[in-house]
N, C-alpha and C positions, 0 to 999 in steps of 0.2 A: 173335541170332546172325547174322543174315544177311549180315554183312560180316567176320566173324569166319573168320580163318586160321590154321593151323597156319605159321610163319613165325619164323625168328631172331629173338631177343628178346623174341618176345610168344608162343611155343607152350607148351603147356603138357604135354607127353610126358614129360618127365624129373622131373614133378614126383611126389612121394607122395601117399597117399591123404588122409594128414591137410590137404595143403594144398586139396584141393577143398570141402571142408566149409566153410570160412569163406568161398569163392566162391560159391558157392550160399546163403548166409544172405545175404552181402552183396545179390547179384544179387535174391534174397525181398523182401529190403527197400528194394531200391531201384524194384521193382514194385510196391509199395505206393502208390505215390505216380501220379498223372496227370500227365501232364508239365507242365501252364501251371499248376499249384499248387508243382511242385517248383520250377520255373525262378523263381518271386516269390518264394518263401520262401529268406532269406538265410541264416537261421539251418539249415534243412533241407540246402542246398545244402553249406552250412560243418560240418556234422556228417559228410558224405561227403568233406569235401575236394574237391569237384566242381568242376573249372574247366576252362575253353579251355586246349588244349597249348600253351605257349609253345615255336613250333618252334625258335627263337634260344635257346634255353635250354642251357647248357654240359651238364645230364646229359641233354639230348634227343638220343640217336644216329640217329636219321631225321628224314627229313623227309616231308612228305606223299606226296609220288612214290611212296615205300616202299609205302604201301599200294596198288597199282596193280591189285587185287582188286576194288576200291570204282570203282562206276559211276563213268566222266568227268564225268556232268553233277554228281556229286557233289565228286568229288576235285576236279576244276576250279574251283569254287565257293566257296571258303574263309569267304566273306562270309556267305553264305545256310546254307552247312552246316560248318559248324565243327566240329574235333573236339574230346572234351572228355577227359579223365581223373578219375577217382576213387581214392577210397583202399579197396583190396581188403580190409583186414585192419588192425589196428594197425600191423602193419609191413610194407605193401606195399600197391601201387597196381593199379588195373586200368585199360584205354584203353576209350572208349566214344566211339563215333557215333553221335547223337543224331540224328534227321532230324525 
């Protein structure tokens, strides 16, 4: 959670306790994989709906610059350090930055 911040559109402060259990379960499942094998396994990535964020997408309300708390060396290097998102639960998504 190195680059996570409570921010408008990405905060968790107004969520009730039932929201946190699926988030923790999903993060635990994601952490069971080593990074190389996760990226190589299309089926696993698909099961998490893990994909690079399309910054030009209609439903993406921000751009990379919004994440100004991320170290400049990562934030300004989209090619080597893309941002990803994955499905949080059956109903939602979570945004992740993987280095």
